[in-house]
Each structure stands twice: as C-alpha cells, then as structure tokens.
C-alpha positions, 0 to 999 in steps of 0.5 A: 674513726677513732674508738671513742667516737666508736663507743658513743655510737654503740652506746647511742643504739643500746640505750633503749635496751638500758632504759627499757629493762622490764617491759618491751618497747619495739623497734628500739632502732630503726633504718630507713635509707631512700626515704622520699622525699615529697611523698608520705612515707607510712611505716606500717604499709612499705615495712610492717612497722609501728611502735609496740609497747608490751605485754604490760605486766600493769595498767601503764600509760606513756607519752611519745614525741618525735625530737631532735637526737641531740635534745636526748643528747644522742649523736650516731657517727655520720648521722646529723639533728632531723631537722624538723621533728613536725615531719615525723607524725605519730598516731597519738602523742599517749598510749594506754596499755592495759595489762597483759595487752600490747600497745601499738602507735603508727608513724608516718614521715612526710618529707617536703618536697624541696630539693635541698633535702635530698641527700641527707643523714639524719637521727631523730628521738623519741623519748617515750615517756611514763605518765600516771594514770589517774585513780591507779595509784603510784607505779614504778614504770621504765622509759626507753628513747628510740633512734631512728636513721633517716637516709633520704633519697639521692638526687644528683645536681642539687644543693642541700640545705645544710646545718653548721656541723653537717657535710653533704654528698651529692649524691650521697649514694653514688651508683656504677651499674652494669659495669663491665670488669676491666672497665674503668670509670670515674664519676664525681661527687660533690661536697658541700658543708655547713661550716663557714670555713672550707676545710681539709678533710680525711677519706678512708673507707669504713671498716667493716669489722668495726662498732659503727659499721654493725651498729650505726652505718649499716649496709645496704640490704643485698649488697655485700661490702666490697672484699678488694678495696683496691677495686675502688680508688680516691682521693684519701684528703679532700678540701671541702669549701665553705658554706658559701662557696658551693660545692668541692668535687669528689672524683671515685673510680671503680675498676674491677679486673677483668674476669673478675666474678662479682656480681654487686657489692657496696663500699663506705668512705668516711670523710672526716675533718683534719684537726687544726689548733685553731678550732672555731666552733660549729666543727663538722663532724664525720660524714659517709658516702655509700658507693654502690656497684653491681657488674654485667659479664662480657 
C-alpha cells in the first residue's frame, strides 16, 4: 500500500474535523460491520448512535442527506461507493438547533434482501450543509462531511453485484473457528470483480501500523491482529476473472503451531491490481478480506 493512498484515506476520514471547526457535529465517521441484508438496522437501538449537532452558540439550521461518497470527492482505501443512498434513511433532512441546545437526527439502514448485496465494503457520505433561517439575518456557519463505512454480512455461495471498479471476496469474512493448534486447514474464497477484463492482483497483509489500518480498515472488536504472519499462508498473486467470467478461487491455509497459546486473532489481506502499460478505464481499486480465527486447546 503506497503512502499516497494512505494519505488519501487519512484525509478522507479527517475531513469532518476540518469543516466542522467551531461546532460539534458527531459522529464524524462510523464503521458498521456485519450490516444486515434484508432487515432494517436502527443505529440508535443497536448502537445508541445518532447524528448530533451542537451545543449551538446561536440558532442554526442544517440540511442533511446521504450520497455516494464519490459525489463529495471522497474515497477510502478498501471501500467503494454506497450503491443506493435511499437505503440509508435519515429521520429528517432539515435540522434546526436552538442556541445552547443539541440537535439530533436518528438514522436507519435498510439494504434489500438480495444475495448479490452480501460481502460488500461500502462508503457513504452525508453532507451537513448550513442554511439560513428566515428572519435571523446573516449567519456565519460551518458544515461537515460525515463518512460511514458499511461492511455487509458475509455469505458464501452467492454471486455479488459488483460496481465497475469493485472487487468482492465471497465470503468477505473467512472464518476458521475452534481449530486445534497443529491442525492445518485450508478454505477457498471466490474473488469477483466488476471490471470487464481479467487482471493480475498482488496479495499482501495489511500492515497493522499503517495509516490505513489505524484510520480506515479497522480491526474487528475483540480480535487482535495476528502477530505471527507465517501462521496464515496464501498466494502472493491471484488472477481475478472478468465480470462475465464468474469468480476465481483464492485458497487460504491456517496452520498454528502445536502448543501455541492463542485464543483468537484476525488477519486482513489486501488485493491490489498490478499496474500495466495499458489502462482500459474502470480500473479496480484495492480491496480487503478479513480472516477470523479462534482456537480450542486439546
């Protein structure tokens, strides 16, 4: 992962701090893992989260609406445009906040029940734009751009709906549960892409100390990153077929040494296209695969 992409990811996630100086607009960013497909997700009921603005120094008003992050000129490594902003529901599109008060907007996510919508990593933007309040005269207000990263539920045996620049691993979270140290297990992920032509991709672990790991592709809560990379084996390159050619296999092997005292960990692999002299448009962007491992002691 080159430094340029890491800086882009870091700037994208810090944009709220730049534009919201002088007033608190939160949360600036959210990572939602295992976002349900086919069920309504209530952020307040499940996570006690809502968009909050204030306390206000004077009466203010804002417009809020969801959009594809690219429409706001924003990208984040490993995430692609949220396909249909209307799947993200805001309680209101205009919020007035009185002096000294905190305004609140609840939010819901409703992804349709369709197999092709599992296994995705999406980025949604929410512009928070100041508007004038009639009769209040000129006001100096600041806005914000909120970024929500949404990882839909992982599911095997499905064919994803891929955007032209998108790579999707099926399943997007590969689980090795309750394995014994000393036991070698191999599972196969199927890789799909939206690009018309097949392509060669490099595969590397995400550096846990990188900006991307610290700011963008965060770890799964409760699962520390793997400290012994040699315990997981995989090809360092892979050919992903074109959009009309189906998916390509990608094997992953876990082999924890006998006697190792480890209960659980996560590894994150990055897929990045090998650059060629011929650029065809709709070039794919980096993608990632989560690997979750738990053990049992014999």
